[in-house]
Structure formats: C-alpha cells, structure tokens
Backbone atoms as SQL, in Angstrom:
CREATE TABLE atoms (id INTEGER PRIMARY KEY, chain TEXT, resi INTEGER, resn TEXT, atom TEXT, x REAL, y REAL, z REAL);
INSERT INTO atoms VALUES
  (1, 'A', 1, 'MET', 'N', 0.659, -15.027, -14.083),
  (2, 'A', 1, 'MET', 'CA', 1.680, -14.330, -14.800),
  (3, 'A', 1, 'MET', 'C', 2.133, -15.130, -16.020),
  (4, 'A', 2, 'LYS', 'N', 2.325, -16.421, -15.839),
  (5, 'A', 2, 'LYS', 'CA', 2.790, -17.248, -16.952),
  (6, 'A', 2, 'LYS', 'C', 1.802, -17.177, -18.114),
  (7, 'A', 3, 'ARG', 'N', 0.512, -17.210, -17.781),
  (8, 'A', 3, 'ARG', 'CA', -0.506, -17.113, -18.838),
  (9, 'A', 3, 'ARG', 'C', -0.379, -15.796, -19.580),
  (10, 'A', 4, 'LEU', 'N', -0.170, -14.712, -18.840),
  (11, 'A', 4, 'LEU', 'CA', 0.000, -13.409, -19.485),
  (12, 'A', 4, 'LEU', 'C', 1.249, -13.401, -20.363),
  (13, 'A', 5, 'ASP', 'N', 2.323, -13.952, -19.827),
  (14, 'A', 5, 'ASP', 'CA', 3.576, -13.979, -20.585),
  (15, 'A', 5, 'ASP', 'C', 3.463, -14.864, -21.827),
  (16, 'A', 6, 'ASP', 'N', 2.787, -16.012, -21.696),
  (17, 'A', 6, 'ASP', 'CA', 2.674, -16.953, -22.811),
  (18, 'A', 6, 'ASP', 'C', 1.818, -16.419, -23.956),
  (19, 'A', 7, 'HIS', 'N', 0.808, -15.605, -23.623),
  (20, 'A', 7, 'HIS', 'CA', -0.122, -15.135, -24.657),
  (21, 'A', 7, 'HIS', 'C', 0.186, -13.720, -25.142),
  (22, 'A', 8, 'GLY', 'N', 1.147, -13.075, -24.501),
  (23, 'A', 8, 'GLY', 'CA', 1.474, -11.712, -24.908),
  (24, 'A', 8, 'GLY', 'C', 2.395, -11.690, -26.114),
  (25, 'A', 9, 'THR', 'N', 2.262, -10.648, -26.905),
  (26, 'A', 9, 'THR', 'CA', 3.129, -10.500, -28.082),
  (27, 'A', 9, 'THR', 'C', 4.100, -9.339, -27.900),
  (28, 'A', 10, 'ALA', 'N', 3.953, -8.591, -26.813),
  (29, 'A', 10, 'ALA', 'CA', 4.817, -7.437, -26.571),
  (30, 'A', 10, 'ALA', 'C', 6.169, -7.889, -26.030),
  (31, 'A', 11, 'SER', 'N', 7.167, -7.043, -26.238),
  (32, 'A', 11, 'SER', 'CA', 8.480, -7.313, -25.660),
  (33, 'A', 11, 'SER', 'C', 8.364, -7.249, -24.141),
  (34, 'A', 12, 'PRO', 'N', 9.299, -7.848, -23.402),
  (35, 'A', 12, 'PRO', 'CA', 9.232, -7.785, -21.927),
  (36, 'A', 12, 'PRO', 'C', 9.180, -6.351, -21.403),
  (37, 'A', 13, 'GLU', 'N', 9.935, -5.456, -22.021),
  (38, 'A', 13, 'GLU', 'CA', 9.927, -4.063, -21.571),
  (39, 'A', 13, 'GLU', 'C', 8.563, -3.412, -21.793),
  (40, 'A', 14, 'THR', 'N', 7.968, -3.650, -22.950),
  (41, 'A', 14, 'THR', 'CA', 6.644, -3.097, -23.255),
  (42, 'A', 14, 'THR', 'C', 5.578, -3.739, -22.366),
  (43, 'A', 15, 'ALA', 'N', 5.681, -5.043, -22.133),
  (44, 'A', 15, 'ALA', 'CA', 4.719, -5.729, -21.259),
  (45, 'A', 15, 'ALA', 'C', 4.771, -5.146, -19.851),
  (46, 'A', 16, 'ARG', 'N', 5.972, -4.882, -19.365),
  (47, 'A', 16, 'ARG', 'CA', 6.128, -4.285, -18.029),
  (48, 'A', 16, 'ARG', 'C', 5.429, -2.935, -17.978),
  (49, 'A', 17, 'LEU', 'N', 5.656, -2.104, -18.961),
  (50, 'A', 17, 'LEU', 'CA', 5.029, -0.779, -19.012),
  (51, 'A', 17, 'LEU', 'C', 3.509, -0.892, -19.098),
  (52, 'A', 18, 'LEU', 'N', 3.011, -1.780, -19.940),
  (53, 'A', 18, 'LEU', 'CA', 1.562, -1.937, -20.098),
  (54, 'A', 18, 'LEU', 'C', 0.902, -2.428, -18.816),
  (55, 'A', 19, 'ARG', 'N', 1.585, -3.303, -18.086),
  (56, 'A', 19, 'ARG', 'CA', 1.014, -3.799, -16.826),
  (57, 'A', 19, 'ARG', 'C', 0.957, -2.694, -15.781),
  (58, 'A', 20, 'ILE', 'N', 1.931, -1.812, -15.791),
  (59, 'A', 20, 'ILE', 'CA', 1.897, -0.682, -14.860),
  (60, 'A', 20, 'ILE', 'C', 0.788, 0.286, -15.256),
  (61, 'A', 21, 'LEU', 'N', 0.657, 0.566, -16.537),
  (62, 'A', 21, 'LEU', 'CA', -0.407, 1.466, -17.004),
  (63, 'A', 21, 'LEU', 'C', -1.796, 0.897, -16.754),
  (64, 'A', 22, 'LYS', 'N', -1.922, -0.416, -16.735),
  (65, 'A', 22, 'LYS', 'CA', -3.204, -1.082, -16.487),
  (66, 'A', 22, 'LYS', 'C', -3.769, -0.695, -15.115),
  (67, 'A', 23, 'ILE', 'N', -2.893, -0.379, -14.169),
  (68, 'A', 23, 'ILE', 'CA', -3.346, 0.043, -12.832),
  (69, 'A', 23, 'ILE', 'C', -4.217, 1.292, -12.959),
  (70, 'A', 24, 'GLY', 'N', -3.785, 2.240, -13.775),
  (71, 'A', 24, 'GLY', 'CA', -4.570, 3.464, -13.989),
  (72, 'A', 24, 'GLY', 'C', -5.923, 3.176, -14.611),
  (73, 'A', 25, 'GLU', 'N', -5.945, 2.247, -15.555),
  (74, 'A', 25, 'GLU', 'CA', -7.210, 1.858, -16.182),
  (75, 'A', 25, 'GLU', 'C', -8.161, 1.278, -15.138),
  (76, 'A', 26, 'GLU', 'N', -7.634, 0.408, -14.295),
  (77, 'A', 26, 'GLU', 'CA', -8.474, -0.206, -13.257),
  (78, 'A', 26, 'GLU', 'C', -8.950, 0.845, -12.251),
  (79, 'A', 27, 'ALA', 'N', -8.088, 1.798, -11.912),
  (80, 'A', 27, 'ALA', 'CA', -8.490, 2.874, -10.993),
  (81, 'A', 27, 'ALA', 'C', -9.619, 3.701, -11.600),
  (82, 'A', 28, 'GLY', 'N', -9.571, 3.903, -12.915),
  (83, 'A', 28, 'GLY', 'CA', -10.660, 4.610, -13.593),
  (84, 'A', 28, 'GLY', 'C', -11.975, 3.858, -13.484),
  (85, 'A', 29, 'GLU', 'N', -11.897, 2.521, -13.505),
  (86, 'A', 29, 'GLU', 'CA', -13.112, 1.715, -13.352),
  (87, 'A', 29, 'GLU', 'C', -13.672, 1.832, -11.937),
  (88, 'A', 30, 'VAL', 'N', -12.786, 2.019, -10.944),
  (89, 'A', 30, 'VAL', 'CA', -13.265, 2.268, -9.575),
  (90, 'A', 30, 'VAL', 'C', -14.030, 3.583, -9.547),
  (91, 'A', 31, 'ALA', 'N', -13.457, 4.610, -10.146),
  (92, 'A', 31, 'ALA', 'CA', -14.114, 5.923, -10.166),
  (93, 'A', 31, 'ALA', 'C', -15.469, 5.841, -10.862),
  (94, 'A', 32, 'GLU', 'N', -15.510, 5.123, -11.959),
  (95, 'A', 32, 'GLU', 'CA', -16.770, 4.953, -12.689),
  (96, 'A', 32, 'GLU', 'C', -17.809, 4.237, -11.818),
  (97, 'A', 33, 'ALA', 'N', -17.370, 3.217, -11.096),
  (98, 'A', 33, 'ALA', 'CA', -18.289, 2.481, -10.225),
  (99, 'A', 33, 'ALA', 'C', -18.792, 3.364, -9.079),
  (100, 'A', 34, 'VAL', 'N', -17.921, 4.198, -8.530),
  (101, 'A', 34, 'VAL', 'CA', -18.337, 5.108, -7.447),
  (102, 'A', 34, 'VAL', 'C', -19.382, 6.091, -7.981),
  (103, 'A', 35, 'HIS', 'N', -19.127, 6.652, -9.149),
  (104, 'A', 35, 'HIS', 'CA', -20.111, 7.561, -9.764),
  (105, 'A', 35, 'HIS', 'C', -21.450, 6.852, -9.931),
  (106, 'A', 36, 'GLY', 'N', -21.414, 5.608, -10.399),
  (107, 'A', 36, 'GLY', 'CA', -22.653, 4.853, -10.592),
  (108, 'A', 36, 'GLY', 'C', -23.343, 4.524, -9.282),
  (109, 'A', 37, 'ALA', 'N', -22.562, 4.188, -8.265),
  (110, 'A', 37, 'ALA', 'CA', -23.145, 3.852, -6.955),
  (111, 'A', 37, 'ALA', 'C', -23.770, 5.067, -6.289),
  (112, 'A', 38, 'MET', 'N', -23.200, 6.241, -6.565),
  (113, 'A', 38, 'MET', 'CA', -23.715, 7.461, -5.953),
  (114, 'A', 38, 'MET', 'C', -24.762, 8.154, -6.826),
  (115, 'A', 39, 'GLY', 'N', -24.961, 7.635, -8.043),
  (116, 'A', 39, 'GLY', 'CA', -25.906, 8.282, -8.946),
  (117, 'A', 39, 'GLY', 'C', -25.429, 9.644, -9.394),
  (118, 'A', 40, 'ALA', 'N', -24.107, 9.808, -9.486),
  (119, 'A', 40, 'ALA', 'CA', -23.521, 11.116, -9.790),
  (120, 'A', 40, 'ALA', 'C', -23.695, 11.541, -11.249),
  (121, 'A', 41, 'ASN', 'N', -23.947, 10.588, -12.125),
  (122, 'A', 41, 'ASN', 'CA', -24.166, 10.932, -13.538),
  (123, 'A', 41, 'ASN', 'C', -25.677, 10.969, -13.781),
  (124, 'A', 42, 'PRO', 'N', -26.228, 12.165, -14.033),
  (125, 'A', 42, 'PRO', 'CA', -27.688, 12.275, -14.192),
  (126, 'A', 42, 'PRO', 'C', -28.226, 11.439, -15.347),
  (127, 'A', 43, 'ARG', 'N', -27.408, 11.220, -16.358),
  (128, 'A', 43, 'ARG', 'CA', -27.847, 10.430, -17.507),
  (129, 'A', 43, 'ARG', 'C', -27.959, 8.944, -17.156),
  (130, 'A', 44, 'LYS', 'N', -27.083, 8.460, -16.276),
  (131, 'A', 44, 'LYS', 'CA', -27.080, 7.033, -15.947),
  (132, 'A', 44, 'LYS', 'C', -27.786, 6.716, -14.629),
  (133, 'A', 45, 'GLY', 'N', -27.859, 7.687, -13.733),
  (134, 'A', 45, 'GLY', 'CA', -28.482, 7.432, -12.425),
  (135, 'A', 45, 'GLY', 'C', -27.667, 6.452, -11.605),
  (136, 'A', 46, 'HIS', 'N', -28.365, 5.688, -10.770),
  (137, 'A', 46, 'HIS', 'CA', -27.701, 4.679, -9.926),
  (138, 'A', 46, 'HIS', 'C', -27.494, 3.418, -10.760),
  (139, 'A', 47, 'SER', 'N', -26.409, 3.402, -11.507),
  (140, 'A', 47, 'SER', 'CA', -26.151, 2.298, -12.436),
  (141, 'A', 47, 'SER', 'C', -25.245, 1.221, -11.848),
  (142, 'A', 48, 'ARG', 'N', -24.626, 1.487, -10.704),
  (143, 'A', 48, 'ARG', 'CA', -23.717, 0.522, -10.085),
  (144, 'A', 48, 'ARG', 'C', -24.030, 0.443, -8.597),
  (145, 'A', 49, 'THR', 'N', -23.428, -0.545, -7.925),
  (146, 'A', 49, 'THR', 'CA', -23.625, -0.727, -6.486),
  (147, 'A', 49, 'THR', 'C', -22.276, -0.613, -5.781),
  (148, 'A', 50, 'TRP', 'N', -22.335, -0.523, -4.451),
  (149, 'A', 50, 'TRP', 'CA', -21.080, -0.489, -3.686),
  (150, 'A', 50, 'TRP', 'C', -20.370, -1.837, -3.764),
  (151, 'A', 51, 'ASP', 'N', -21.094, -2.888, -4.028),
  (152, 'A', 51, 'ASP', 'CA', -20.448, -4.176, -4.270),
  (153, 'A', 51, 'ASP', 'C', -19.603, -4.107, -5.546),
  (154, 'A', 52, 'ASP', 'N', -20.099, -3.409, -6.554),
  (155, 'A', 52, 'ASP', 'CA', -19.317, -3.193, -7.778),
  (156, 'A', 52, 'ASP', 'C', -18.029, -2.423, -7.462),
  (157, 'A', 53, 'VAL', 'N', -18.132, -1.422, -6.585),
  (158, 'A', 53, 'VAL', 'CA', -16.955, -0.638, -6.195),
  (159, 'A', 53, 'VAL', 'C', -15.928, -1.547, -5.525),
  (160, 'A', 54, 'ARG', 'N', -16.387, -2.403, -4.610),
  (161, 'A', 54, 'ARG', 'CA', -15.471, -3.327, -3.921),
  (162, 'A', 54, 'ARG', 'C', -14.774, -4.249, -4.920),
  (163, 'A', 55, 'LYS', 'N', -15.529, -4.760, -5.877),
  (164, 'A', 55, 'LYS', 'CA', -14.936, -5.649, -6.891),
  (165, 'A', 55, 'LYS', 'C', -13.882, -4.911, -7.705),
  (166, 'A', 56, 'GLU', 'N', -14.178, -3.668, -8.079),
  (167, 'A', 56, 'GLU', 'CA', -13.217, -2.887, -8.861),
  (168, 'A', 56, 'GLU', 'C', -11.972, -2.566, -8.043),
  (169, 'A', 57, 'LEU', 'N', -12.148, -2.303, -6.755),
  (170, 'A', 57, 'LEU', 'CA', -10.984, -2.071, -5.889),
  (171, 'A', 57, 'LEU', 'C', -10.095, -3.313, -5.819),
  (172, 'A', 58, 'CYS', 'N', -10.715, -4.468, -5.748),
  (173, 'A', 58, 'CYS', 'CA', -9.937, -5.719, -5.751),
  (174, 'A', 58, 'CYS', 'C', -9.176, -5.872, -7.064),
  (175, 'A', 59, 'ASP', 'N', -9.787, -5.467, -8.167),
  (176, 'A', 59, 'ASP', 'CA', -9.093, -5.515, -9.462),
  (177, 'A', 59, 'ASP', 'C', -7.851, -4.626, -9.448),
  (178, 'A', 60, 'VAL', 'N', -7.951, -3.456, -8.793),
  (179, 'A', 60, 'VAL', 'CA', -6.789, -2.572, -8.689),
  (180, 'A', 60, 'VAL', 'C', -5.670, -3.261, -7.906),
  (181, 'A', 61, 'VAL', 'N', -6.032, -3.890, -6.791),
  (182, 'A', 61, 'VAL', 'CA', -5.027, -4.575, -5.968),
  (183, 'A', 61, 'VAL', 'C', -4.370, -5.705, -6.755),
  (184, 'A', 62, 'LEU', 'N', -5.180, -6.523, -7.409),
  (185, 'A', 62, 'LEU', 'CA', -4.629, -7.644, -8.178),
  (186, 'A', 62, 'LEU', 'C', -3.749, -7.159, -9.327),
  (187, 'A', 63, 'THR', 'N', -4.212, -6.146, -10.028),
  (188, 'A', 63, 'THR', 'CA', -3.437, -5.605, -11.139),
  (189, 'A', 63, 'THR', 'C', -2.121, -5.016, -10.641),
  (190, 'A', 64, 'SER', 'N', -2.165, -4.358, -9.496),
  (191, 'A', 64, 'SER', 'CA', -0.951, -3.795, -8.907),
  (192, 'A', 64, 'SER', 'C', 0.038, -4.886, -8.512),
  (193, 'A', 65, 'MET', 'N', -0.473, -5.981, -7.971),
  (194, 'A', 65, 'MET', 'CA', 0.421, -7.080, -7.601),
  (195, 'A', 65, 'MET', 'C', 1.040, -7.727, -8.833),
  (196, 'A', 66, 'VAL', 'N', 0.286, -7.854, -9.916),
  (197, 'A', 66, 'VAL', 'CA', 0.846, -8.394, -11.160),
  (198, 'A', 66, 'VAL', 'C', 1.942, -7.457, -11.666),
  (199, 'A', 67, 'ALA', 'N', 1.685, -6.153, -11.626),
  (200, 'A', 67, 'ALA', 'CA', 2.689, -5.189, -12.074),
  (201, 'A', 67, 'ALA', 'C', 3.931, -5.248, -11.184),
  (202, 'A', 68, 'LEU', 'N', 3.725, -5.360, -9.881),
  (203, 'A', 68, 'LEU', 'CA', 4.862, -5.452, -8.958),
  (204, 'A', 68, 'LEU', 'C', 5.688, -6.695, -9.252),
  (205, 'A', 69, 'ARG', 'N', 5.016, -7.806, -9.479),
  (206, 'A', 69, 'ARG', 'CA', 5.725, -9.051, -9.802),
  (207, 'A', 69, 'ARG', 'C', 6.468, -8.933, -11.127),
  (208, 'A', 70, 'THR', 'N', 5.950, -8.129, -12.032),
  (209, 'A', 70, 'THR', 'CA', 6.603, -7.920, -13.318),
  (210, 'A', 70, 'THR', 'C', 7.913, -7.147, -13.167),
  (211, 'A', 71, 'VAL', 'N', 7.972, -6.235, -12.203),
  (212, 'A', 71, 'VAL', 'CA', 9.181, -5.423, -12.045),
  (213, 'A', 71, 'VAL', 'C', 10.154, -5.966, -11.010),
  (214, 'A', 72, 'THR', 'N', 9.734, -6.952, -10.216),
  (215, 'A', 72, 'THR', 'CA', 10.648, -7.546, -9.244),
  (216, 'A', 72, 'THR', 'C', 10.331, -9.022, -9.073),
  (217, 'A', 73, 'PRO', 'N', 11.344, -9.858, -9.055),
  (218, 'A', 73, 'PRO', 'CA', 11.085, -11.294, -8.885),
  (219, 'A', 73, 'PRO', 'C', 10.598, -11.652, -7.483),
  (220, 'A', 74, 'ASP', 'N', 10.881, -10.790, -6.500),
  (221, 'A', 74, 'ASP', 'CA', 10.473, -11.092, -5.128),
  (222, 'A', 74, 'ASP', 'C', 9.398, -10.120, -4.662),
  (223, 'A', 75, 'ALA', 'N', 8.284, -10.111, -5.385),
  (224, 'A', 75, 'ALA', 'CA', 7.200, -9.161, -5.105),
  (225, 'A', 75, 'ALA', 'C', 6.657, -9.322, -3.687),
  (226, 'A', 76, 'GLN', 'N', 6.564, -10.557, -3.194),
  (227, 'A', 76, 'GLN', 'CA', 6.027, -10.760, -1.844),
  (228, 'A', 76, 'GLN', 'C', 6.905, -10.079, -0.804),
  (229, 'A', 77, 'LYS', 'N', 8.212, -10.218, -0.946),
  (230, 'A', 77, 'LYS', 'CA', 9.145, -9.597, 0.003),
  (231, 'A', 77, 'LYS', 'C', 9.049, -8.078, -0.078),
  (232, 'A', 78, 'VAL', 'N', 9.043, -7.539, -1.276),
  (233, 'A', 78, 'VAL', 'CA', 8.963, -6.089, -1.457),
  (234, 'A', 78, 'VAL', 'C', 7.660, -5.560, -0.864),
  (235, 'A', 79, 'PHE', 'N', 6.556, -6.246, -1.129),
  (236, 'A', 79, 'PHE', 'CA', 5.263, -5.816, -0.593),
  (237, 'A', 79, 'PHE', 'C', 5.262, -5.880, 0.934),
  (238, 'A', 80, 'ARG', 'N', 5.758, -6.992, 1.490),
  (239, 'A', 80, 'ARG', 'CA', 5.800, -7.162, 2.952),
  (240, 'A', 80, 'ARG', 'C', 6.643, -6.068, 3.600),
  (241, 'A', 81, 'GLU', 'N', 7.824, -5.786, 3.026),
  (242, 'A', 81, 'GLU', 'CA', 8.694, -4.748, 3.591),
  (243, 'A', 81, 'GLU', 'C', 8.020, -3.380, 3.551),
  (244, 'A', 82, 'ASN', 'N', 7.335, -3.082, 2.464),
  (245, 'A', 82, 'ASN', 'CA', 6.650, -1.789, 2.377),
  (246, 'A', 82, 'ASN', 'C', 5.461, -1.725, 3.305),
  (247, 'A', 83, 'LEU', 'N', 4.761, -2.833, 3.461),
  (248, 'A', 83, 'LEU', 'CA', 3.642, -2.879, 4.400),
  (249, 'A', 83, 'LEU', 'C', 4.138, -2.662, 5.827),
  (250, 'A', 84, 'GLU', 'N', 5.248, -3.296, 6.178),
  (251, 'A', 84, 'GLU', 'CA', 5.832, -3.107, 7.508),
  (252, 'A', 84, 'GLU', 'C', 6.287, -1.663, 7.714),
  (253, 'A', 85, 'ARG', 'N', 6.868, -1.049, 6.669),
  (254, 'A', 85, 'ARG', 'CA', 7.305, 0.339, 6.754),
  (255, 'A', 85, 'ARG', 'C', 6.119, 1.260, 7.017),
  (256, 'A', 86, 'VAL', 'N', 5.037, 1.054, 6.288),
  (257, 'A', 86, 'VAL', 'CA', 3.846, 1.887, 6.468),
  (258, 'A', 86, 'VAL', 'C', 3.234, 1.645, 7.845),
  (259, 'A', 87, 'ALA', 'N', 3.184, 0.382, 8.269),
  (260, 'A', 87, 'ALA', 'CA', 2.624, 0.068, 9.592),
  (261, 'A', 87, 'ALA', 'C', 3.448, 0.728, 10.695),
  (262, 'A', 88, 'ALA', 'N', 4.770, 0.682, 10.564),
  (263, 'A', 88, 'ALA', 'CA', 5.631, 1.307, 11.571),
  (264, 'A', 88, 'ALA', 'C', 5.475, 2.821, 11.569),
  (265, 'A', 89, 'ARG', 'N', 5.355, 3.391, 10.388),
  (266, 'A', 89, 'ARG', 'CA', 5.200, 4.841, 10.265),
  (267, 'A', 89, 'ARG', 'C', 3.885, 5.303, 10.876),
  (268, 'A', 90, 'ASP', 'N', 2.831, 4.514, 10.688),
  (269, 'A', 90, 'ASP', 'CA', 1.505, 4.916, 11.132),
  (270, 'A', 90, 'ASP', 'C', 1.114, 4.372, 12.504),
  (271, 'A', 91, 'ALA', 'N', 2.001, 3.592, 13.118),
  (272, 'A', 91, 'ALA', 'CA', 1.695, 3.028, 14.434),
  (273, 'A', 91, 'ALA', 'C', 1.633, 4.156, 15.465),
  (274, 'A', 92, 'PRO', 'N', 0.723, 4.025, 16.423),
  (275, 'A', 92, 'PRO', 'CA', 0.678, 5.058, 17.462),
  (276, 'A', 92, 'PRO', 'C', 2.003, 5.075, 18.217),
  (277, 'A', 93, 'ARG', 'N', 2.509, 6.249, 18.432),
  (278, 'A', 93, 'ARG', 'CA', 3.800, 6.377, 19.109),
  (279, 'A', 93, 'ARG', 'C', 3.581, 6.679, 20.567),
  (280, 'A', 94, 'ARG', 'N', 4.305, 5.933, 21.384),
  (281, 'A', 94, 'ARG', 'CA', 4.235, 6.212, 22.820),
  (282, 'A', 94, 'ARG', 'C', 5.144, 7.393, 23.108),
  (283, 'A', 95, 'PRO', 'N', 4.699, 8.285, 23.976),
  (284, 'A', 95, 'PRO', 'CA', 5.567, 9.412, 24.316),
  (285, 'A', 95, 'PRO', 'C', 6.814, 8.889, 25.037),
  (286, 'A', 96, 'PRO', 'N', 7.933, 9.555, 24.847),
  (287, 'A', 96, 'PRO', 'CA', 9.149, 9.092, 25.530),
  (288, 'A', 96, 'PRO', 'C', 8.986, 9.208, 27.031),
  (289, 'A', 97, 'ARG', 'N', 9.563, 8.259, 27.720),
  (290, 'A', 97, 'ARG', 'CA', 9.491, 8.302, 29.185),
  (291, 'A', 97, 'ARG', 'C', 10.384, 9.412, 29.707),
  (292, 'A', 98, 'THR', 'N', 9.972, 9.948, 30.817),
  (293, 'A', 98, 'THR', 'CA', 10.789, 10.961, 31.475),
  (294, 'A', 98, 'THR', 'C', 11.247, 10.408, 32.806),
  (295, 'A', 99, 'ARG', 'N', 12.231, 11.023, 33.381),
  (296, 'A', 99, 'ARG', 'CA', 12.789, 10.554, 34.641),
  (297, 'A', 99, 'ARG', 'C', 11.702, 10.524, 35.705),
  (298, 'A', 100, 'GLY', 'N', 11.670, 9.458, 36.452),
  (299, 'A', 100, 'GLY', 'CA', 10.697, 9.333, 37.516),
  (300, 'A', 100, 'GLY', 'C', 9.513, 8.456, 37.154),
  (301, 'A', 101, 'GLN', 'N', 9.304, 8.188, 35.858),
  (302, 'A', 101, 'GLN', 'CA', 8.223, 7.289, 35.482),
  (303, 'A', 101, 'GLN', 'C', 8.662, 5.858, 35.744),
  (304, 'A', 102, 'ARG', 'N', 7.712, 4.986, 35.901),
  (305, 'A', 102, 'ARG', 'CA', 7.999, 3.571, 36.134),
  (306, 'A', 102, 'ARG', 'C', 8.964, 3.067, 35.063),
  (307, 'A', 103, 'GLY', 'N', 10.030, 2.456, 35.490),
  (308, 'A', 103, 'GLY', 'CA', 11.012, 1.913, 34.563),
  (309, 'A', 103, 'GLY', 'C', 12.103, 2.907, 34.211),
  (310, 'A', 104, 'GLY', 'N', 11.963, 4.164, 34.626),
  (311, 'A', 104, 'GLY', 'CA', 13.006, 5.147, 34.371),
  (312, 'A', 104, 'GLY', 'C', 13.127, 5.530, 32.912),
  (313, 'A', 105, 'TRP', 'N', 14.315, 5.913, 32.554),
  (314, 'A', 105, 'TRP', 'CA', 14.594, 6.383, 31.200),
  (315, 'A', 105, 'TRP', 'C', 14.710, 5.200, 30.245),
  (316, 'A', 106, 'THR', 'N', 14.416, 5.453, 28.977),
  (317, 'A', 106, 'THR', 'CA', 14.564, 4.406, 27.967),
  (318, 'A', 106, 'THR', 'C', 15.328, 4.954, 26.770),
  (319, 'A', 107, 'GLY', 'N', 15.841, 4.062, 25.954),
  (320, 'A', 107, 'GLY', 'CA', 16.488, 4.450, 24.705),
  (321, 'A', 107, 'GLY', 'C', 17.686, 5.334, 24.918),
  (322, 'A', 108, 'GLU', 'N', 17.938, 6.219, 23.943),
  (323, 'A', 108, 'GLU', 'CA', 19.092, 7.114, 23.987),
  (324, 'A', 108, 'GLU', 'C', 19.030, 8.035, 25.192),
  (325, 'A', 109, 'ALA', 'N', 17.842, 8.514, 25.516),
  (326, 'A', 109, 'ALA', 'CA', 17.700, 9.383, 26.689),
  (327, 'A', 109, 'ALA', 'C', 18.121, 8.650, 27.953),
  (328, 'A', 110, 'GLY', 'N', 17.789, 7.371, 28.039),
  (329, 'A', 110, 'GLY', 'CA', 18.171, 6.569, 29.198),
  (330, 'A', 110, 'GLY', 'C', 19.673, 6.393, 29.296),
  (331, 'A', 111, 'ARG', 'N', 20.315, 6.167, 28.155),
  (332, 'A', 111, 'ARG', 'CA', 21.779, 6.005, 28.164),
  (333, 'A', 111, 'ARG', 'C', 22.468, 7.296, 28.589),
  (334, 'A', 112, 'ARG', 'N', 21.969, 8.420, 28.090),
  (335, 'A', 112, 'ARG', 'CA', 22.560, 9.713, 28.482),
  (336, 'A', 112, 'ARG', 'C', 22.345, 9.972, 29.972),
  (337, 'A', 113, 'ALA', 'N', 21.147, 9.672, 30.448),
  (338, 'A', 113, 'ALA', 'CA', 20.849, 9.904, 31.872),
  (339, 'A', 113, 'ALA', 'C', 21.707, 9.001, 32.744),
  (340, 'A', 114, 'GLN', 'N', 21.909, 7.762, 32.312),
  (341, 'A', 114, 'GLN', 'CA', 22.706, 6.817, 33.075),
  (342, 'A', 114, 'GLN', 'C', 24.161, 7.287, 33.139),
  (343, 'A', 115, 'LYS', 'N', 24.693, 7.752, 32.003),
  (344, 'A', 115, 'LYS', 'CA', 26.074, 8.271, 31.983),
  (345, 'A', 115, 'LYS', 'C', 26.198, 9.474, 32.904),
  (346, 'A', 116, 'ALA', 'N', 25.207, 10.349, 32.853),
  (347, 'A', 116, 'ALA', 'CA', 25.257, 11.555, 33.683),
  (348, 'A', 116, 'ALA', 'C', 25.204, 11.215, 35.164),
  (349, 'A', 117, 'SER', 'N', 24.416, 10.217, 35.545),
  (350, 'A', 117, 'SER', 'CA', 24.279, 9.873, 36.957),
  (351, 'A', 117, 'SER', 'C', 25.513, 9.138, 37.461),
  (352, 'A', 118, 'VAL', 'N', 26.214, 8.441, 36.595),
  (353, 'A', 118, 'VAL', 'CA', 27.445, 7.753, 36.999),
  (354, 'A', 118, 'VAL', 'C', 28.514, 8.763, 37.339),
  (355, 'A', 119, 'GLY', 'N', 28.526, 9.886, 36.618),
  (356, 'A', 119, 'GLY', 'CA', 29.551, 10.909, 36.850),
  (357, 'A', 119, 'GLY', 'C', 29.290, 11.770, 38.067),
  (358, 'A', 120, 'THR', 'N', 28.101, 11.634, 38.697),
  (359, 'A', 120, 'THR', 'CA', 27.787, 12.501, 39.856),
  (360, 'A', 120, 'THR', 'C', 28.054, 11.816, 41.144);
C-alpha cells in the first residue's frame, strides 16, 4: 500500500475510487482467462489455461484486499468479521430439539418448556 501511495499522483479520494474500480478490471481478466481456457473465442482458440484462471482469481482477491484496506484502516478485522458472518450463515443448521430427545429442550424453547413444567 505504501508503494502505491508513494507513487500515486491522485488525491486520496480518487485513489480510493480507482482501487475499487480496479477490482472490476481484474474480474474482467478472469473472464478473459476462462474464455481462453475453454476455447470460447473461435478466433483465439485455447489461448489460456486453468492455471491462468487461478492466477487471475488471486489477482482479484489481492486487489480487493488492497481496496478494502484503502477504505478501512482495520481491513483484517472487517474481513474476519464478514468471513465469520458468512460462515455462520452458511453453516449447516441442526434441527431444534423437541421434548423427549436426549438432553431435552434447548434454547428459548427449553426455557419456555421449563417455565411451563414448573407451573404444573
């Protein structure tokens, strides 16, 4: 980042915008590499490999991290929190326990069941 900042001539606001836009440019290079790896362009044929696609994907990740660091001083924390959010959202969910299963009720359902049984 320091190297980019030291050699750039753009204002901080413009540099931030350009670094974010660079992500789109890198994503376009991924698409180009996929087309080349699949031979999708009849004029060019199989001009790229899947290794090229992997390299371009890494460029997208690196460029995105530079852009994230440009917009927040604590990019690692922001990235970690978002990664944890996505992991929690996509984690397999265990079905809620019902009465009679090993361990009984859990969570809010358990508290309600416990209150109800105390009153009986």
